[in-house]
N, C-alpha and C positions, 0 to 999 in steps of 0.2 A: 111472603113477598108477592107483590102484584105480578101478573103475567108478563107485563112489559119489562119489568126489572129483571125477571128471571130470563127472559129471552135475550135481553141485552148482555147479561152476564155470560150466557151460553155462547153468544156470538163473539164476545171478547175472548173467551177461552179458545174457541175455534180459530180465531185469527192468530192468537199467540202460538198455538200448536203448529199452524201452517207456517208461521214465520220461523219457528225453530227448525222445522223440517227443511225449509227451502233456503235458510240462511247459511248453510254450509258452503264455503267458497269452492271447495274442491269438487262439488257436484254440479257446478254451473258450467254451461257450455261457453266457448269463446264469445259467441254472440251475446249471451246473457251478461258475461263479464264486461263486454264493451258497452252495453246499454247501462249497466250499473255504474261504470266509470263516468259515462256521459251524465247520468243523473246526479252523481256526487259533485262533479266539477262544474257543470253548466246550469243545473237547476237548483233552486234554493227554496226553502220554505218561506212563504209570504201569506199571511192570514187573509188579506183582502184581495188576493190575486187569483187568477185562473188562467189556464193555458189550454189551447185546443191540441188535439193529436196532430193536425196538419201543421200547426206552428212548431210543434216538437220535431216533426219530421224535417221541416226546413232547417231548424237549428242543427239537427243531427247531420244533415247534408253539409252545412257549413263546417261543422267539426270534422267531417270526413275530409273536406277540402284542405283544412289546416293540418291534417294528419294527427288529430287528437284521438280518434277512434278508428276501429276497423270498419271497412265498408261492408254494407249488407243491403239486401233488397228491402224495399218499403214494406212489403207484406210481412216479412220476417220481423222487421222493426215493430210494426203495429201489433203483431201477435205477442211479442215478448215484452212490450212496453208496460202493460198494466201490472204484471208480476214484479217487474223491476221497480216501478214506482211504489208498489206496496212494500217491497223489501227495503228500499233506501229511504223513502220519505213517509211511509205509512199513508200514502195518498191513494184513494180508491177512484176508479174511473167513474166519471159522471156523464150522463147524457143530457145535462142541462147547463152547458156552458154557452152563454149568449154571444153570438158574433153576427153583426149586421142584421139584428132583429130575428135571427134564427137560432134554434138550439142545435149545437154540435157536440160531438164527443170530445171529452178532454178531462182535465183534472182541476179540482179546486184546491186552494191553499198552497199552491206552488207557483213559482214564476221564474223567469230567466235571470241568470247572472251574466254580466258581460263576459264574452269569451276572452280568455287569457288572464282574467283576474282571479286569483286564488280566493277561496273562502276566508273571510276575516274571522277573528276570534269571536266577535259579536254574533256572527252567523252560526258558528259552531256551538256556542253555548248560549243558553237563554239569558236575557238581561237580568242583572241582579237589582232588585228594588231596594233603594236606600231606606233604612229604618228611620222613622220619625223620632228624633231625639228632642225632647222638651228640656228647656233650662230648668234646673231645680229651683224651687221657690227660695227666696231669700229668707233665711231663718234668723238673721241678725236683727234684733229689734231697734238697733241704733239707726238714726237717720243717715243716709248716705250722701245727701246733698246738704250744703250749708247755705242758709239764707243770709245774705250779707246785711240785711236790714235789721236782723235780730242779733242783739249782743249774746255771745255764747261764752260759757266758761268751760274750758276743756277739763273734764274730770273723767277719770276712768275708775268706776266703782266696781268693776268686775273682779270677782275673787280670783286670786292667782295663787297657785300652789308653788311654794318655794322648795 
């Protein structure tokens, strides 16, 4: 295998091991559980979207005001946020989120869900692509349309088993 393929496989194995080690809910602190809850309920996967860390902090403050999550300091939130996004959405922190012509820290592939709206079934499960079903070819050699200008004699010469 080429070096890049091998390194990608090693990186994937490392990420899987880390997610297995950190995904145990009983080892999470109350602040980590609060941020995980915030990510599950308020943030959703959106392929074309990105969100900055400051926007996430503003949304978290709104959720605190509504009583959806436990209050915490901004520094604690920003410190715990990348691990929580990795656990919940498999989203890695990016330093290339564009806001007002500047690069800021944030996450790509995730976006906000309106507060108070629970996740829909379509958001929880990937969409199912319908299979393309073609009509079977007509195997009957008899004509299906009758031309009224042509005189026809109705005969059925097909063998029939009695």
